[in-house]
N, C-alpha and C positions, 0 to 999 in steps of 0.2 A: 503494500500500500504506500510505500514511501515514494515510489516513482509513478504515481497516478498522473496521467496526462489529460488535460482538459481539451476536448474537441468540440467544435460547433457542428451540430448535426444539420443535415440538409433542411429539416423541418424548421429548426431554430433560425437558420439563415433566411428562409422564406418569410418567416414571421418578422424578423428584423427589417428586411427589405420592404415588406408591406407597411410596417409602422412608419418607416422613414418616408415612404411615398405618400402616406396619408398626411404626415406632418408637412411635407413640402407642398402638397396640393393645397392644404388649408392656408399655409403662409402665402403662397402666390395668389390665391383667390382674395385674401385679405388685402394684400398690396394692390392688386388690380382694382378692387372695389374702391379703395381710397383714391387711386389715380382717376378713376372714372367719375367719382363724386367731385373731385377737384375740377375736372374738365367741365362737368355739368354746371357747377357753380360759376366758373369763368364765363361759360356761354350764356348763362342767365343774366349775368351782369352786362355782357355785350348786348343782349336783346333789350334790356332795360334802357341802356344808353341810346340804342337805335330808336326805340319807341319815343324817348324824350326828344331826339332830334326830329323825328317825324312830326311830333306835336308842334315844335318850333317852326318847322317849314310850313305846316298847315296854317299856323297863325299868320305867318308872313304872306302866304297866298291869299288868305281871307282879307288881310289888311290891304293888299295890293288890289284885289277885286273891288273892295269897298271904295278905295280912292278912285279907281277907274270909273266906276258907276257915277261917283260924285262929279268927276270931271266931265263925263258925257252929258250929264243932266244940266250942266251950267251953260 
């Protein structure tokens, strides 16, 4: 019993590989989810800025139309 050698059985090796793959899959999904969430937040901010610009342009268009009608009526 003094020279007992520890060996990894094929079953234990498969279990270790499976556990490692589960860990890596979960870790990559978490990282990917965070990246996607950040991308969505950035896109939402871009959309909000574009909507604000559209409102400004619409106000300018309305003002210009109003002035144009006023000038035509004079």
